[in-house]
C-alpha positions, 0 to 999 in steps of 0.5 A: 500500500502507498502512504496515501492508502495508509492514511489514518482518518482523524476525528473532527472536534472543535475544528481540529483533527483529533486522534486516538491510540486505537486504529483499525483498518478500512477494507474495501468490499471491491478489492478486499484490501485495506485502503486506509485506517481510522481512529476509534473513539471511546466515551471520552472522545464522544464527550469532548465532541459534545463539549465542543458542540455545546460551546459553539452553540452559544454563538451559533444559535445567535447567527442570522438565517442569512449567515447560515444560508451563505455558509451552506450554499458555499458548501454546495459549491465546494462539494461540486468542486471536490466531486472527484475526491468525494467520489473516490472516497465513496467508491473505495469504502462502500464498493459503489460504482461511479454511477451510484457515487455520482448520484449520491453526490449530485443528490446531496448537493441538491439537498444542501441547496434546498436546505439553504434556501429554506432557512428563512421559512423558520418563523415565529408568530404573534397570536391574539390572546384572550386578555386585551391587556396582554400580548403573546409571541411564539418563538421557534428556537433550536434545541442545542446539541444534536446527535446525528448518526447515519450509515454508509449506503448513501453516505453523502445524501444521508450524512449531509441531511443528518447534519445540515437540517439541525445546523440550518435551524441553529443547532450544533452537531456531534456526528457519529459516522459509520465505521464502514465509511469514515473517510467519506463521511469525514469529508462532509466536515472538511467541506463545511469547514472550508465553507466557513462553518465555525469550529465546533458547530459540526464535530465528527467521530467514528469507532470500532464496532465493539465500542458502539454500545459504550460510545452511543450510550455516553452520547445519548446520556450526556445531558448536553445532547438535546435531540437525536437523529438516526438513520439505519436498521430497525433493530438498532433504531429500537436500541437508540429509541430506548436509550433516548426514551430513558432520558426523555429525549426526542428522536427522528428515526428513519429505519428499514423497509420492506417496500411493496410494488403493486402491479395492477392488470391495467398497468403499463407492464414495460414501465412497471418492469423497468421501475421494479428492476431499478427499485429492486436492484439499484445499488445491489438493493442496499437502499432502505427504500428498495423494492422487496416485494412485487405484488402482481395481478394474476391476469398479467403475472406471467407476461410481467415475469417475462418482461421483468426478467428481460429488463433485468438482463438488459439493465444488469447484464449477466455479461457485466461484473456482478453487483458488489455488496458491502460485506460477504455476510450480506451476500450470505444473508440473501442466499439463506433467505432464498434457500429457505424460500425455495425449500418451502415451495418458492420458485426461482424465476431469475438468477442463480444464488449458487453461481460462482462469483469473482468474490464473496461480496458479489451477488447478481439479481435474484427474483423468486415467485410463489412466496408465502407468509411462512417463508423468512423472506416474506417479512425479513428485509433482505437489503440486497439484490433479492425480490419476491413476486406475489400474485394478487387478484383484488385491491383488498388483497393487495392492500392487505399483503402490502400492510402485512409487515412491520415496516412502512417506509415506501411503496409503489402502485402501477396502474393506468387508473389514477383514481385506483392508484390514489385509492390504494395509496390512501390505504397503504401504511407507508410514509410515501406511495409512488404511483407509476414510479419506483419505490426509491424516491427521496427528493429534498423538496419532499418530506421523507420518513416512515410509519410503523417500524420504519421510524418516525419524524421527517427529513426533507422540505419544511418538515425537515427543518421544523424537526429542529426547532421547538416553540417557546411561548412568551406573554407580557402585559401591554 
């Protein structure tokens, strides 16, 4: 390895690089080689980051919307100028291809601009009260120090939103970044610092997995931390929620999904096949909004299966390299889900999980049909390139199966009848429903979040900013 490859990623605390005695390797899922190392935080580093954020909050909370807006707009410009560098970090650490990495960066830049443009929408009010000799005002104030936790799979989209919505509203942040992509997420801090963000407003730490419980607990229990946002798996989200609940601290959670796509008999099957292909297998299915279940009307099932298989081959050709997953364990999880389903009567209609691949982190798209509720894949989020096909006959059946899951993040309906699409959409228990479009749709100008075990609270648009201010009522005699 070159000296650049042995770079050890430092923390960012109070605007300065910080290190620890413990360092660990970052292994690329693409090559299986160590590409650099990172410093591993413990509770003392976590609390130092909180102290820095608390001190910075004293002045950051008093900045004007225009001051915050200008810094955030500048960050968008810098991200674009450093696109090549940011792409390299992401591809190396997460195994993504250039197309996904560029999509992640471009969408993040759009999101940064969107946040900056909405800062001025945070407004108080002066309501009329019952006593004519009394007046009142409602202020909207930042919480203080926010703990932000985001994953590796869309690092720039998820990392920037975890940080920027809170700071745009006047909060300061301790960002606990994924140990899988520390250099990628640390770069967000570098961009913000270059844009002129004051020291301590955003602090970034990461740690080895064995330190997760102690560091996370220390951060949540720290009395200076006032609110938390977490994007990640539902099991970890439950732990975060429990720890926060013990401290009576509010949380925004964006968790896992088991997204259904309903294909009705009057749907444009070519469109549905393309959107289901993209929704299921984009970035090897490693997106919380990925299509996990395709519910297809019995009258068009066989025709749709043929179109779906042909579209998968067209978009993800078997002659090209197979998709890369973040770890061999993710591949093995998907293979076990398929094996269990087939042993209980499911049929493989596309792909071969036993195909020999170039590495243990690769798996080609798999579609299985005749999936029933006794199979593990019916309820388990695969978070990989595996999708189930289930036959339906009535709207009621489609809605029942769509809602027969603990998750509720996103969904799709394909139909030529908009009224039917809207009718079904109103009955599906998800945070978003996309008619004649794929389940993956996270637009910065729209609220984004889930229902049920997919979390609560919202990122995106004005609701995403509203999460990070609280109201204060002041009354006074005239």
